[in-house]
Steps between C-alpha positions, in 0.01 A plus 500: 500500500274348234639181349450327169372143529667201335294179505635145470358150457683168511425141402319353803674240712844560347750615762763521223293762317355680801815567704699682226186694401456618861869584524480695175198694630700584815802587287290741295337684792829518693668656198237769445283630789240625250387139448279268705432133416192280519538126445186308408497148646316205349476268801571127475390335827703190404824693556486640855875574517455758223220667693727505807770670293250762380387575858860540613594717202189716537587575862856597405395728211178655635585859406625438146319189370135402537414131454143472376346151514247436225180308582547123469343376176307176464744213550622319190540126466866440428422153364350663192845627397811317386729775628526749783555786252161435339338490844668825606428677170127437540513602867660830394238555227221439752638792702475759221179656634643520852817663366298746294297592808816542714670718237184708449480560875866607510452735206185663642623526858838651412427779255793697635709179502466365144555134413800532267567133422363148536769229506398146404731199508576242231181295550260785584467618139119484515522802733632711209132524397411662833781755470392587145134532598585741783766683295779421747850453349584129519848360562629149553726391786700199378656301786705273271818572300526702181588181308164352598320821402660472155381140486144593602482749213634230267253222593242596233778494236615153608139382510448610137833362376501160674201269466639219717502491880823654628569186704541309170749740340854375441638841399583795721307827480617849409336736750556879511687607811703178521850500350497117484248271335254368757420128550121440491523305827578817698166654401239512779315171544174679417625568145650164407166362380272721291183311588485597869294785644820653641637549148182680393527721810857602418398589144207706626716691748790568265260627231438797730859579603530785250203687648648648823661841480822359644646191667700508822743205524671386819849489351786738425703595196831357624345155556302460175647744247420294188142418600423861594660635182282263295186630674607863462557465126172318428156641426384443858385708798783682678681276748623637835768279663474615863650201685618329695188545715558256787318452831804499726288420807383172353242305694667527840230724640205278408613140467626309806748746658610237755624273222682790335683581824606138551626478140699823535648375828619187317640708211686725742708196600605418141808639318453773236376381157495135614127416485293411193135606524237282331168681463241457222268797554156553647337270241786255446508143631647168386372144521624236745746314271661832395527617861685180592748545210572857617564369850747237378671758276536750785644235727757395239595857408605563860422874506305674770139547391174668595203332331152658498290189438133521390230244430300517173163682525173304505401669172635773271280762670680450832862569600756240612518440875773420749537125562317377810781250558834563326624149593231341284612669176878466550715184476534296818769643727566805279435758774719313749787461254492866390411669830842668521497591130160641420155613602165397348206730567176629346454829317744771611530870406726431205625854440603540865684169485679598176622812680682289761877482458501122548309439174736419212266351240131465417322206336201690363179449303601814306195711569593850387461649849740237636752571224494873576540429872798271442667757274432778755698302758756357258407134557550271196213274392475139387188478282210266579188647333156354576208703358386822325780669300776361722649277230553805276644692796743214569601489132562875504709485817716209378524544122434870438658669800743246652369584848401150616613138513270250327340212681218498246346774288203293383386324819123503569233275651528162333866549406759227528623495859826682577706222654716534812823494296382800297395688815838427659695608191299822455531607863876441493522707182285775651698522823851415380509530124739733320245608237494878525133505608577615854710791372234607249227480766703718740544753220124498426433555870678837476325588174156417646558746784645771279196477269278627783729784608445855383582520127507119479313333212199387708484831689484688170237259362284567807544875457391470135194296600393751765540784251264306273249451782526859627591718201639837595254784446 
């Protein structure tokens, strides 16, 4: 049977953008056998774990998804850029000719299998030019929440209205999609100061957000009704809320399976809902003084814990690494004193761990993928954002939706340290507190699953999208 081709491209080096995009591509082709997917990969040699993920995923999806690696462009000097987003934006732009060539080849070699859509992600907006030049319908896949999409559309308005740096504002902001006013300090770090190259990059990207034919958002109506209603009633491209798209296999199959098995064996011996998981994402790490305060707070809280501890990367182009010696970064005697209470390890397949019945709470960096995973398994979050849009995600979860306990909503690199007493108090509240969060999260767990069932909100949104891609003759 001839198939229509759907092509995707993701911000290079970002596991948080790539994984949901790959899962969405799989979701799409599984739902309709008339579709086949090709994912264009901009390789970053500095992030070998991402390349390992791609190899593993390509082997598992060989018949439905083709991963096409673009030629490596001339290396860039990261020192020339203040921010990783400026570095990545130029790297993406430098790949435009390679992407045009790859798309042209696909179009010419598959005359009976037309290319019906080209999906770019939130920082690949320069690729809209390629889609337009080749007359391929362009869509955006947005791996962050609908609140943040509202905010991205609103950045040019804020830029025109407010001349000062956002970090200097003493008033809260009114942002479409948010029911509450938003404190400036939960904006992404890249936007707090207008003088940086990251700020200019955000403005350049958001200026193009109205150009795609539609935007697919990894969320669902029951989770973000207000934010999605705001988008639907604005003069914007049509938004398709097709989530939650979650990689339920996690990284178990490509990242240290022996460690995963030993962690699961330990969890199997713990009572149901008794363990708090601390995990800060593939790009999240904390400095030495903060790590020691977490350790003291965990010890004082007295709850069972599983802590995925990472060391900061050597530069912002690289990913955090597992500590070579855990003893060196933890307080003296901590491991001996807590050996019957908790387990400290490196990176673990977070989604597989969240699925375990022993997990009762999750101290999270509030990446959107992690939030969706925690809701899928009904595990309440305590918010500890670090980078990207995580501060806004944390604010949404705590203030807008009442689905998380606050440790901080505005933490970021350079923030005032969260002291042991605060860690202790927050973990006790997360695991023991009578605050309604656990009940609401369990309810959202059921709604997240129902959204994907036949006639559910996300199922219907996917059907509508496919009808747009493959109009009935």
